C-alpha positions in Angstrom: -0.4 -0.1 0.0 1.2 2.9 -1.2 2.7 6.1 2.2 0.2 8.5 2.0 2.2 12.1 0.9 3.5 13.9 4.3 4.6 17.6 4.0 7.4 18.1 6.4 5.0 19.8 9.6 4.2 16.1 8.9 6.7 14.7 9.0 7.9 15.8 12.3 4.5 15.0 13.9 4.5 12.0 15.6 2.4 9.5 18.1 4.6 7.5 20.4 3.1 3.8 22.1 4.5 2.4 25.2 3.7 -1.4 24.8 5.1 -4.3 27.7 5.8 -7.5 26.4 5.1 -10.6 28.2 8.6 -11.0 29.4 8.0 -7.5 31.2 10.4 -5.5 29.1 9.1 -1.9 27.1 9.2 -1.5 23.6 8.6 2.2 23.0 8.1 3.7 18.9 7.8 6.8 17.2 4.9 6.8 14.6 4.1 9.4 11.8 0.7 11.1 12.8 -0.6 12.6 9.2 -3.8 14.1 8.8 -6.4 14.6 6.2 -7.7 17.8 4.3 -9.9 18.3 7.1 -7.5 18.0 9.9 -8.7 14.4 10.8 -5.4 12.6 12.5 -4.2 8.9 11.6 -1.2 6.9 12.6 1.1 5.8 10.3 1.2 1.9 11.0 2.6 0.4 7.8 5.4 -0.5 9.1 4.9 -1.0 12.5 5.2 -4.7 12.6 8.6 -4.4 10.4 10.3 -2.0 13.7 9.1 -3.5 16.3 7.7 -6.8 15.8 4.1 -5.8 16.8 0.9 -6.1 14.8 -2.4 -4.3 15.3 -5.2 -5.7 16.6 -8.5 -4.3 15.0 -11.2 -6.0 14.8 -13.4 -5.5 11.8 -11.2 -2.8 10.6 -13.1 0.3 12.7 -10.3 1.7 13.5 -8.1 1.2 10.6 -7.4 3.1 7.2 -7.0 0.6 4.3 -6.3 3.1 1.4 -5.5 6.6 0.6 -8.9 8.2 -1.8 -10.3 11.0 -2.8 -13.7 9.7 -4.0 -16.5 9.4 -0.7 -15.9 11.4 2.1 -18.4 10.4 5.0 -19.2 13.1 8.2 -21.2 10.4 10.8 -22.5 13.6 12.5 -23.0 17.2 12.2 -25.8 19.1 14.3 -28.4 21.5 12.3 -30.3 24.5 12.3 -33.3 23.0 14.1 -31.2 20.5 16.3 -31.5 17.4 14.3 -28.6 15.3 14.1 -27.5 14.5 10.4 -24.7 12.6 8.2 -23.2 13.8 5.5 -21.7 11.8 2.4 -20.2 13.4 -0.4 -18.4 12.5 -3.9 -15.6 14.2 -4.6 -16.7 17.0 -2.8 -20.4 16.9 -4.3 -23.6 16.5 -1.7 -25.1 13.5 -2.7 -28.6 15.2 -2.3 -27.4 17.8 -4.5 -26.5 15.3 -6.9 -29.3 12.6 -6.7 -31.2 16.7 -7.1 -29.9 17.9 -9.6 -27.5 15.2 -12.3 -28.1 11.9 -13.7 -27.0 8.7 -12.2 -24.9 8.4 -15.1 -23.2 12.3 -14.9 -22.7 11.0 -11.4 -21.0 7.3 -12.4 -18.7 10.0 -14.7 -18.1 12.3 -11.4 -17.0 9.1 -9.3 -14.4 7.6 -12.3 -13.2 11.5 -13.5 -12.9 13.2 -11.2 -15.0 16.5 -11.9 -18.8 16.3 -13.3 -18.7 16.5 -17.1 -18.6 19.2 -19.7 -21.7 19.2 -22.6 -18.9 17.5 -24.5 -17.1 15.1 -21.9 -21.2 14.1 -21.4 -22.0 13.6 -24.6 -19.2 10.8 -25.6 -19.3 9.0 -22.5 -23.5 8.4 -22.7 -22.6 7.4 -26.4 -20.1 4.9 -25.4 -22.3 3.7 -22.5 -25.2 3.2 -24.9 -22.6 1.0 -27.9 -22.1 -0.6 -24.7 -25.8 -2.1 -23.7 -26.0 -5.7 -25.4 -24.9 -9.0 -24.3 -23.1 -11.7 -25.8 -24.7 -14.9 -27.3 -22.3 -16.8 -24.1 -23.6 -14.7 -21.6 -27.8 -14.7 -23.1 -27.1 -18.5 -23.1 -25.0 -18.9 -19.3 -28.5 -16.0 -17.3 -30.5 -19.4 -19.4 -29.1 -21.8 -18.2 -29.8 -21.4 -14.7 -33.1 -22.8 -13.1 -35.6 -19.7 -12.5 -35.8 -19.9 -8.7 -31.8 -19.5 -8.7 -31.6 -16.3 -6.3 -30.8 -13.1 -8.9 -27.6 -12.0 -7.0 -26.0 -15.7 -7.9 -27.3 -15.6 -11.4 -25.5 -12.1 -11.7 -22.0 -13.5 -10.3 -22.3 -16.5 -12.6 -22.2 -13.6 -15.8 -19.6 -11.8 -14.3 -17.5 -15.0 -14.8 -18.9 -15.2 -18.9 -17.9 -11.1 -18.7 -14.1 -11.8 -17.7 -14.1 -14.9 -20.0 -15.4 -12.6 -22.6 -13.1 -9.6 -22.6 -10.6 -9.5 -20.2 -8.2 -11.3 -21.9 -8.7 -8.0 -24.7 -7.5 -5.0 -22.0 -4.2 -4.9 -20.6 -4.6 -4.0 -16.9 -1.7 -2.1 -17.1 -2.7 0.4 -19.4 -5.0 3.5 -17.8 -7.2 3.8 -21.3 -7.9 -0.3 -20.8 -9.2 0.0 -17.8 -11.4 2.6 -19.1 -13.2 0.8 -21.6 -13.5 -2.0 -19.5 -15.3 0.4 -17.1 -17.2 1.7 -19.3 -18.7 -1.6 -20.9 -19.3 -2.9 -17.1 -21.4 0.6 -16.4 -23.1 -0.2 -20.4 -24.2 -4.0 -19.6 -24.6 -4.2 -15.7 -28.7 -3.1 -16.2 -28.8 -5.4 -19.0 -27.7 -8.1 -17.1 -30.4 -7.0 -14.8 -33.0 -7.0 -17.0 -32.1 -9.9 -18.0 -31.4 -11.9 -15.2 -35.3 -10.7 -14.4 -37.0 -11.4 -17.9 -35.6 -15.0 -17.4 -37.0 -15.9 -14.1 -40.0 -14.8 -15.0 -40.3 -16.9 -17.9 -40.8 -14.4 -20.4 -38.0 -13.2 -23.5 -35.7 -10.3 -22.7 -35.9 -6.8 -24.4 -33.3 -5.5 -27.1 -31.9 -2.0 -24.9 -33.2 0.6 -26.8 -30.3 3.6 -28.1 -33.0 6.1 -27.7 -33.2 5.6 -23.8 -31.3 7.3 -21.2 -29.3 5.2 -19.0 -32.3 4.8 -16.3 -34.9 4.8 -18.8 -33.8 1.9 -21.0 -33.1 -0.4 -17.4 -37.0 0.4 -16.9 -38.3 -0.2 -20.6 -35.7 -3.8 -20.7 -37.5 -4.4 -17.0 -41.4 -3.7 -17.4 -41.8 -3.9 -21.6 -42.7 -7.5 -22.6 -42.9 -8.5 -26.7 -45.9 -7.4 -27.5 -46.1 -4.3 -25.1 -43.9 -1.5 -24.9 -44.7 0.1 -21.2 -44.8 3.7 -20.7 -41.9 4.6 -18.4 -43.2 8.0 -16.6 -40.7 10.5 -16.3 -41.5 10.1 -11.8 -40.1 6.5 -12.4 -36.8 7.8 -14.3 -36.0 10.0 -11.9 -37.2 8.3 -8.2 -34.7 5.8 -9.8 -31.8 7.6 -10.6 -31.9 9.4 -7.3 -32.2 5.4 -5.8 -28.8 4.6 -8.4 -27.5 7.7 -7.4 -27.7 7.5 -3.9 -26.5 3.8 -3.5 -23.4 4.3 -6.4 -20.9 4.9 -3.7 -20.1 4.5 0.4 -16.6 4.5 0.6 -15.2 1.5 2.4 -17.9 -1.2 3.1 -17.4 -4.0 2.6 -17.8 -5.0 -1.0 -15.7 -2.0 -1.5 -13.2 -3.1 0.5 -13.5 -6.8 -1.6 -13.3 -5.1 -4.8 -9.7 -2.7 -3.9 -8.1 -6.3 -1.9 -8.7 -7.9 -5.1 -7.4 -5.8 -7.2 -3.9 -5.5 -4.9 -3.8 -9.1 -6.8 -3.4 -7.8 -10.0 -6.4 -9.3 -10.7 -8.9 -7.7 -13.8 -11.6 -5.9 -12.8 -14.2 -7.9 -13.8 -13.2 -10.3 -11.8 -12.8 -7.7 -9.0 -16.6 -6.8 -9.8 -17.7 -10.4 -9.6 -15.9 -10.7 -6.0 -17.5 -7.7 -4.6 -21.2 -9.0 -6.3 -20.8 -11.7 -4.0 -20.0 -9.6 -0.6 -22.6 -7.1 -1.5 -24.9 -10.1 -2.0 -25.0 -11.1 2.0 -28.3 -9.8 4.3 -26.0 -7.2 6.6 -24.6 -5.3 3.4 -27.0 -5.2 -0.3 -29.5 -7.2 1.2 -31.2 -5.0 3.7 -33.9 -3.1 2.0 -36.0 -6.6 1.4 -35.6 -7.4 4.7 -37.4 -3.7 5.6 -40.6 -4.0 2.7 -40.6 -7.8 4.5 -41.0 -6.4 8.0 -43.2 -3.8 7.2 -45.5 -5.8 5.7 -45.8 -7.7 7.9 -47.0 -4.5 10.8 -50.3 -2.7 10.8 -50.5 0.5 12.1 -52.1 -0.8 15.2 -49.0 -2.9 16.3 -46.4 0.5 15.8 -46.0 0.9 19.7 -45.9 -3.5 20.1 -43.3 -3.5 17.5 -40.9 -0.6 19.0 -41.5 -1.8 22.7 -40.3 -5.6 21.3 -37.3 -3.3 19.4 -36.6 -2.3 22.6 -36.7 -5.1 24.8 -33.0 -7.0 24.8 -34.5 -10.6 25.4 -36.8 -10.2 22.5 -35.2 -11.7 19.2 -36.7 -9.5 17.2 -34.7 -6.9 14.7 -35.9 -3.2 13.7 -34.0 -3.7 10.4 -33.6 0.3 8.9 -32.8 1.6 11.6 -29.1 3.1 12.4 -26.0 2.6 10.5 -22.5 1.7 11.5 -21.4 4.6 10.0 -23.6 7.3 10.2 -24.1 8.8 14.8 -27.0 11.3 13.1 -29.7 10.5 10.0 -28.5 8.9 7.0 -28.6 11.8 4.3 -29.9 9.1 1.8 -32.6 8.1 3.8 -33.9 11.9 4.3 -33.0 12.7 0.5 -35.2 9.8 -0.4 -37.6 10.0 1.9 -38.4 13.6 0.3 -38.8 12.3 -2.9 -41.1 9.2 -2.2 -43.2 11.6 -0.4 -43.8 14.2 -2.9 -44.2 11.2 -5.7 -46.2 9.4 -3.1 -48.8 12.4 -2.1 -48.9 13.7 -5.4 -52.4 14.1 -6.8 -51.3 14.5 -9.9 -48.2 11.3 -9.7 -48.5 8.5 -12.2 -47.1 6.4 -8.8 -49.6 5.2 -6.5 -50.5 5.1 -2.8 -48.9 3.0 -0.8 -50.0 2.0 2.5 -46.6 0.8 3.1 -45.1 3.9 2.9 -47.5 5.7 5.6 -47.1 2.7 8.1 -43.5 3.6 8.0 -43.5 6.9 8.5 -46.0 6.0 11.7 -43.1 3.7 12.6 -39.9 6.3 12.2 -42.1 9.0 14.3 -42.5 7.1 16.5 -39.4 5.7 16.7 -37.8 9.1 17.1 -39.7 10.4 19.3 -38.6 7.7 21.6 -35.8 8.4 24.3 -34.6 4.9 23.7 -33.7 5.2 20.0 -32.5 9.1 20.3 -30.1 7.8 22.9 -28.4 5.0 20.5 -28.8 7.5 17.8 -31.4 5.0 15.9 -32.1 6.8 12.5 -33.6 5.3 9.8 -31.2 4.6 6.8 -31.5 4.3 3.2 -32.8 0.6 3.6 -35.5 2.0 5.5 -36.8 4.0 2.1 -35.0 2.8 -1.0 -36.9 -0.9 -0.8 -40.7 1.7 -0.4 -39.3 3.5 -2.9 -38.7 1.2 -5.9 -41.7 -1.4 -4.7 -43.4 2.3 -5.6 -41.9 2.1 -8.9 -43.1 -2.0 -9.3 -40.5 -3.8 -8.7 -39.8 -7.3 -7.2 -38.9 -7.0 -3.9 -35.8 -10.4 -4.8 -34.6 -7.0 -7.7 -33.6 -5.2 -4.8 -29.8 -6.2 -4.6 -29.4 -6.3 -8.1 -29.9 -3.1 -8.7 -27.7 -2.3 -6.3 -25.2 -3.9 -7.8 -26.5 -2.0 -11.0 -25.5 1.6 -9.0 -22.5 0.8 -7.5 -20.7 -0.7 -10.1 -19.8 2.5 -10.7 -18.2 3.0 -7.6 -16.4 0.0 -7.5 -14.8 1.1 -10.5 -13.6 4.2 -9.4 -11.7 2.6 -6.5 -10.5 0.1 -8.8 -9.2 2.3 -10.6 -7.9 4.5 -7.9 -5.7 1.3 -6.7 -4.2 0.4 -10.0 -2.9 4.3 -10.0 -2.0 4.3 -6.5 0.2 0.6 -7.3 -1.1 -0.2 -4.2 0.8 -3.1 -2.6 -0.9 -6.8 -2.5 -2.9 -6.5 0.3 -2.0 -8.6 3.4 -3.1 -8.5 7.2 -2.3 -10.0 10.0 -4.6 -12.2 12.3 -4.3 -12.5 15.8 -4.2 -16.1 16.6 -5.6 -17.8 19.8 -6.0 -21.5 17.8 -3.7 -25.2 19.5 0.0 -24.5 19.6 2.1 -26.9 17.8 1.3 -30.4 18.4 3.1 -34.3 17.5 0.9 -36.3 14.9 0.0 -39.5 16.5 0.4 -42.2 14.0 0.1 -46.0 14.0 
C-alpha cells in the first residue's frame, strides 16, 4: 500500500506508543502522524510490525484506514439548525443530495470515475460510449438461461461475471489506463441489461433489447417492464426516483464490497473478476440485502402494532430486529435516507403523480415518527437509514423485491470501478493483513 504524502510539518508530528511485552520489557516506538484535508489525524502503522514485531488487532477494521482515497467523504454527525443530528455524504466534494437532485446517475458515474462533473462534450462522448456497449453477447445470454428460474438473482449475476470475464478480460491490459477505462465503461453499460435479462429469465419472458433512444435509467425500466407484445409507458417520475436511488447508492466509501474489490485488485486481478468478488460481498443480508428485509418487516406490520413493535425492538430479551434503523457509520440521520424520504413522500402524496399511494409507506412514516420520539432510539442514534426507504421506493415503481440487491449492484458498479482505478493508480501493495491467532499450539501427530 502506498504511504500517504506527508508535508515536512507532518513528518515532524509523531505519536508515541509504549508497549509491555510478556517478558516484562517495554518497547517505545514513535509513529508518524498525518492529517487528511480536514485535519483528521491518522497514525501510519504500515511499518510497525517490521520495526517492532508488534501487530495491531482491530476486529472488523473499525479503526483502520486501509487505503488513501479521493473519492467519497462521510461525516458521521453534524448538528443542523433545527437541532437534528445529520450525517453527510459527499462524492468528490459534492453533497450527494445535491447530486441526486440536480444530476443524473450517469453524470454522477462520470464524476466518480474521472474526478469532475462532465462538460457537455464529455458527457455526450461518455453516454454514447455507454449506449454503444449495452448489448450482451450470446455466450452471456446462454449463461443466464442455463440457470434454474428459482435461482437467487444475485447468484446468477455473479455467474454472468465469469462469462463477461472470459469474453473480455484477455483483450484488455490492466496496466494501461485507457484499457481499464474502456472495460469500466463496458461494465457500467452492461449491468442494466444483465439485471433486466436475469429478471425476464426468472419470470419466463423473452428479454427486451436495449433501446438506444432512451437514457441509461429509462432504458433499464423499459427492458425491465416491457414485454414482447407491449412497450411499457415509463413516466418521468419513475425515471427520476430510480435515477435518484442509483445515485444515492453509487458509492459509500470503504463498505465491505468496496473493500473486497480493492483487496482483489491489489493482487493484480482484472476489473470484471474484482467486481464479481464485490457482488458476492454485496449479496449478504447485512450489506446489500437489507432493504428486502425492511419490506418483509413492514409488510407484516399494521398501524395498530407500531407501539408493540417499538417495545419489542427495545426488549433485550426479544430476538426481534427492527430493520432499517441505525448505521455502522452515521451517528445522525443517514443523508441518503432523508433525500429518498423527501422524494418518495412528494411522489406518493402528489395527486398528479402516476405512482399509486402505498399503505406500506404510511406505516413506515408512522414507525419512523414513533422511533424518533422515543428516548431509547434518540440516545442510541438509531435513525432511519437508506434501506428503510429504498425498498419502499423500488416497490412503488413496481420492481419486485428479489431485484433490489441486483439494482444495488448495478448502481454500486460505478463506485467499485472508481476505487479499482484508484488502486491501480496508487500501485497499491498486495493486501496481506496479520491475524490474531488463538488456536492450538504446535503438537505432534500420533500416527500408527
